[in-house]
N, C-alpha and C positions, 0 to 999 in steps of 0.2 A: 600187228596184234590188236590195235585199237579198232580196225575194221572188222575183225573177227569178232570182237566184243560187241560192236554195234550190230552186226548181223545176228548174233546170238540173242540180243536184247530185242531186236525187231521180231525175231522168231518167236520168243516167248510172249510177246504182245499179240501177235497175229494168230498164233495157234488156236486160242479159244474161239476166235472169229471163224476160223475154218471148220471147227467141229460144232460150234453152237450156232452159227449163221445158217439156220435151216431154212433156206429159201426154196419154195416149190412154185412151179408155174405151168401154165398151159395156154395154148392158142386154139385148142380145139374143144373147149367146153360147150355144152349144149344148154341153151335156154329155150323154153317153149312158153307160149302164152295161149290161154284159153279164154275166150269171151263169148262162148256160144250160149244160146238160150234154147230150151226145148222147142220143137216144132219148127225151127228155122234152120237156114244153112249154117254149117259149122263156121265159126269165126275162131280160127287157130293158126298159129304159125310157129316155126322152128328156126333157131340160129344155131348152126354147128360150128361157128368159128369165134366164139366168145373167148376173150383172153381173161386170164385170172392169175394173181400172184398171191402167195401166202408166206408170211413169215412165221414159220412154226414155233419159233422161240417165244413168241408173245401173242400169237393168234391173229395179228393184223391181216386182213384180207382186202384185196381190191379187185374189182371185176369191171370189165369194159366190154360192152356189146355195141357193134356198129348197127344202127337201126336198119339200114338197107340190106343187112344180112338175114333178116327174117323172111322165110319162104312159106308161102301159102299154097294150098291146093289149087286155088283159083287165081289166075294171074290178075284179073280185074280187081280182085279183093286186095292183092299186094299193091297194085297201083294206087287204089283208094287210100290204103294205109300209109304209103310213102307220101303221097301228095296232100291229102286232106286231114289225116288224123295226126300222125307222127311228125309231119312236115320235116321230113328227113334231110332236105337241102338246108333248112335253117337250123335244125337240131339233129345232127348226124350220129350222136352217140348217147347211150345211157351208161351211167357209171354207179357202182356201189362201193363205198369205202367204209369198212367196219372192223368188227373184232368177233372172233370166236372165243367166247368166254371159257376159261379153264382148260384150253387146249394143251394136251401133254402128249406129244408124238410117241414118246416111250411106252405109253399105256394103250395105244391104239392097237386093235386087232382087226381081223377080217370081219368080225361081227360089229356092224354099225352102232355107234354110241350117239346119244343125243346130247347136243350142246346148244346153248343159247347163243344166238348170233344177233348183233344189232349194228346199226350204222346208218349212213345217209345214202339214199337212192336219189340220183338226179337223173331226170328225164324230161324232155320237152321244156328245158330252161327252169325247171322247178325242182326243188330238193325236199325230200320228206324223210323223216326218221322212220326206220323199219326196225322192228324187233320181233323175232320169231325163233324157231328151232331148226337145227340142221343135223342130219346124220352124217357122222364122219367115221371112216374106217380106213384101213391100210390094205393094200394089195401089192405084194412085192415091194417095190420102192415107191409106189404112188400113193398119195393120199386122195381118197375119194370123198368128195362133199356133195350130198344131195339134199334137196328139200323143196319147199314151195311156200309161197305166201301170196296174199291178195292185196291189190291196190284198186283204187277208184281212178278212172281216167280223169275225172273232174279235178282230183287233187293235184293233177300235173297240168292243168289248163288245157286238157284235151276235150274239145267239144264234140259230142256225137249228135249229128243233125236229128231233129225231131222225127223226120220221116223213116229213119232206120233205127231209132232209139229202142224200139221194142225187140229188134233183132240182135242187139249187142247187150251183153251182161253189164250190170252196174258195177260189179266187181270182177276184175280180171285176175285169173289164177296164173301166176308165174311160177314154173318149175325149172329147177336147175340141177345139172349133173356135171360136176367138175372133177376131172382126174388129173391131178397135179403131180408133176415129177420134179426131181432135184435138178 
């Protein structure tokens, strides 16, 4: 009888965690960056294997991108990115840990709503506070988070050599599209 009472008590304690522990994740998020300037070759790449996790009960979000996962149209540009700029052997990943303010999954619809998002972006061994807006919607059982923001490579200790500095934008636009499932 005591075992049954203990099991019942354990069930009462864990039930809210089962229903309210709304964890969503993906390993197929898409990150793009664009650092092109007019009249020069496109400087852009895409990473289709970005990992992300969202705790929908409080809006906490974490994103991880392996830097070698970025693909360029030009192989030589990808090689230069990995060896000279991102130094991916030394700094293999970029992370974002933050919060989507005021997120309430019960109020999400297929029509994207705008939320403030803020947190710490760590890349190339440096961390910078990022504050921006994100569009959040729901599609079936997936939460879709999209948006973009800009960063300066110099803020992360990434040096652009003088001879190519006119061919690379001072501000890089990072675009994200995350489809997270339970």
